C-alpha positions in Angstrom: 0.0 0.0 0.0 1.2 3.5 -0.8 -0.1 6.8 0.5 0.9 10.1 -0.9 1.7 12.9 1.6 1.3 16.4 0.1 3.6 18.9 1.6 1.2 21.8 0.9 -1.2 20.2 3.4 1.3 19.6 6.1 1.2 21.5 9.5 3.3 24.8 9.4 5.3 26.8 12.0 6.3 30.3 10.8 8.1 32.3 13.4 10.4 34.7 11.3 13.6 33.1 12.4 12.1 29.5 11.8 10.0 28.1 9.0 8.9 24.5 9.6 6.8 21.9 7.8 5.5 19.2 10.2 4.9 15.8 8.8 3.1 14.9 12.0 1.5 16.8 15.0 4.0 19.1 16.6 3.8 22.4 18.5 1.0 24.5 17.2 -0.1 21.9 14.7 -2.2 19.2 16.2 -4.2 16.6 14.1 -5.4 13.6 16.2 -5.4 11.6 13.0 -1.7 12.5 12.2 0.3 11.7 15.3 2.9 9.2 14.1 3.8 6.6 11.5 4.7 3.5 13.3 7.6 4.4 15.6 8.3 7.6 13.7 6.9 10.3 15.9 8.3 13.5 14.3 9.7 14.5 11.0 10.1 18.2 10.8 11.6 20.1 7.8 13.2 23.2 9.5 14.6 26.3 7.8 16.5 28.4 10.4 17.7 32.0 9.6 21.3 33.0 10.2 22.4 33.7 13.8 19.2 32.1 15.1 18.3 28.6 16.4 16.7 26.6 19.2 18.0 27.7 22.5 18.8 25.1 25.2 15.7 22.8 25.9 15.1 19.3 27.3 14.3 15.9 25.8 13.6 12.5 27.3 12.9 9.0 26.1 13.3 9.7 22.5 15.7 8.8 19.8 16.5 12.0 17.8 18.3 12.1 14.4 19.2 15.4 12.5 20.1 15.4 8.9 21.5 18.5 7.2 20.3 19.5 3.7 22.0 22.9 3.4 23.9 25.2 5.6 25.6 24.5 9.0 24.0 23.0 12.1 25.6 23.7 15.5 24.8 21.5 18.3 25.6 21.8 22.1 24.4 19.6 24.9 24.5 18.9 28.6 26.8 15.9 27.9 29.6 18.2 27.0 29.2 17.8 23.1 29.6 20.8 20.8 29.9 20.0 17.0 28.9 21.7 13.7 27.6 19.7 10.8 27.1 20.5 7.1 25.2 19.3 4.1 24.7 15.6 4.1 26.0 15.0 7.6 23.9 13.6 10.4 23.8 13.6 14.2 22.1 11.3 16.7 21.0 11.8 20.3 19.4 9.3 22.5 17.6 11.4 25.1 17.0 8.5 27.5 16.6 9.6 31.1 17.0 13.3 30.1 19.3 15.7 28.3 19.5 19.4 27.4 20.7 20.6 24.1 20.6 23.5 21.6 20.8 23.7 17.9 21.7 26.9 16.1 22.7 28.4 12.7 25.8 30.5 13.5 26.4 31.3 9.8 26.6 35.1 8.9 23.9 35.2 6.4 23.0 31.7 4.9 19.9 29.7 5.9 20.1 26.3 7.5 17.7 23.6 6.4 17.7 20.4 8.3 15.5 17.5 9.1 14.5 16.9 12.7 13.4 13.3 13.3 12.2 11.7 16.5 11.8 7.9 17.0 10.2 6.1 19.9 12.9 4.0 21.6 12.2 0.3 22.3 12.1 1.1 26.1 12.4 4.0 28.5 15.3 5.1 30.7 18.4 4.6 28.5 21.6 6.5 29.4 21.7 9.6 27.3 24.1 9.4 24.4 25.3 11.5 21.5 27.0 10.8 18.1 27.4 12.3 14.7 28.8 11.1 11.4 30.3 13.2 8.7 29.3 11.3 5.6 30.9 12.3 2.3 28.2 13.6 -0.1 29.3 11.3 -2.9 28.7 8.1 -0.8 25.0 8.3 -1.6 25.2 9.1 -5.2 22.9 6.8 -7.2 22.7 4.4 -4.2 21.3 4.0 -0.7 23.7 5.2 2.0 23.0 3.6 5.3 22.6 6.4 7.9 21.4 4.6 11.0 20.0 1.3 12.2 19.1 -0.5 15.5 21.7 -1.8 17.8 20.6 -5.4 17.2 20.6 -5.2 13.4 23.8 -7.1 12.4 22.9 -6.9 8.6 23.0 -3.1 8.3 26.5 -1.5 8.6 25.1 2.0 9.3 27.5 3.8 11.6 24.8 5.5 13.8 23.2 3.1 16.2 19.7 3.7 17.8 17.5 2.1 20.3 14.8 0.9 17.8 14.3 -1.5 15.0 14.8 0.9 12.1 16.9 1.4 9.2 17.5 5.0 7.7 19.0 5.7 4.4 19.6 8.6 1.9 20.4 8.8 -1.7 21.1 11.5 -4.3 19.8 10.2 -7.6 21.1 11.7 -10.9 18.7 12.7 -13.7 17.3 9.8 -15.5 18.3 7.2 -12.8 16.2 4.7 -10.7 16.6 2.9 -7.5 14.7 0.1 -5.8 13.7 -0.1 -2.1 12.4 -3.4 -0.6 9.8 -3.4 2.2 9.0 -6.8 3.8 5.7 -8.2 4.4 5.9 -7.2 8.1 7.5 -3.8 7.5 6.7 -0.2 6.4 8.8 2.8 5.4 8.4 6.6 5.2 10.0 8.1 2.1 10.7 11.9 1.9 11.8 13.8 -1.2 14.2 16.5 0.2 15.1 18.0 -3.0 14.1 17.6 -6.7 11.3 15.3 -7.9 10.6 11.6 -7.9 8.2 9.1 -9.3 6.8 5.9 -7.8 4.5 4.4 -10.3 1.9 7.0 -11.1 2.8 9.0 -7.8 4.9 12.0 -8.4 6.8 13.6 -5.4 8.1 17.1 -5.4 10.3 18.7 -2.7 9.1 18.0 0.8 6.4 15.6 -0.3 6.3 12.1 1.4 5.2 8.5 0.7 4.0 6.0 3.2 5.0 2.5 2.0 3.4 -0.5 3.7 4.4 -4.1 2.9 5.4 -3.3 -0.7 8.6 -2.9 -2.8 9.0 0.2 -4.8 11.0 1.4 -7.7 11.8 5.1 -7.6 12.7 7.1 -10.8 13.6 10.7 -11.4 13.9 12.8 -14.5 15.8 15.7 -13.2 17.5 14.4 -10.1 16.5 14.1 -6.4 17.6 13.8 -2.9 15.7 11.2 -0.9 15.5 10.0 2.7 13.8 7.0 3.9 13.0 5.4 7.3 12.1 1.7 7.3 10.6 0.1 10.4 8.1 -2.6 11.7 4.6 -2.7 10.4 2.3 -0.4 12.4 0.3 -3.1 14.3 3.5 -4.7 15.4 4.7 -1.4 16.7 1.8 -1.1 19.0 2.0 -4.7 20.2 5.8 -4.7 20.7 6.5 -1.3 22.0 3.2 -0.4 23.8 2.9 2.8 21.9 -0.8 3.4 22.6 -0.2 3.9 26.3 2.9 5.9 25.7 1.3 8.3 23.1 -1.1 9.3 25.8 1.8 10.5 27.9 3.8 12.1 25.1 3.8 15.9 24.7 2.9 17.3 21.2 5.9 19.6 21.3 
């Protein structure tokens, strides 16, 4: 099953210094029919103006991945980490029992665009942890680059490990190219077109559009080139049964 997600109908957050597209309920956007997709709780497409950002704030019991599309993302946290990432690079933070961090765009004039992704962990109470990986952009040219995977997944060589049964990939497809992605009979995936345009059968994705993929293999083609990001995970029903998400969703803030 495939479900097209139109970016023009997503939640929005416009604050002058910040312009966000919310794939799921977040902050001022709340839709009880659009809280999550499996263990994927948040996927925000954020544009941050120069010399602005998210000041120090807390997180708890969430696996958080950030992926930079353009500009520079500067992170600082209560664990003593302070790093700056650029296009195509990614950071990971396991909030666990609690952590404080900030994210800023300290560039003089250029915008920062990055994806902010929250994943439900497989249990509460992990020790907070941070990591980042400075992938070379060409590592994802016309192929899937493994970004992140679960600690227990021995078949995926992604350098970022998370406390959840997921697999995260990115690719930059050249004009006229195609690529396959397999989704097993007990799995699902969330595909986002970060840049350019892509086609899956008769479904066309433009920049910021998404596609929910359930128990179905797909072939993705592009006429003019595209930058894609995908999160593969257990099928939705399995998520509820295994990770008790229904109870936890009732106790999870929408911001």
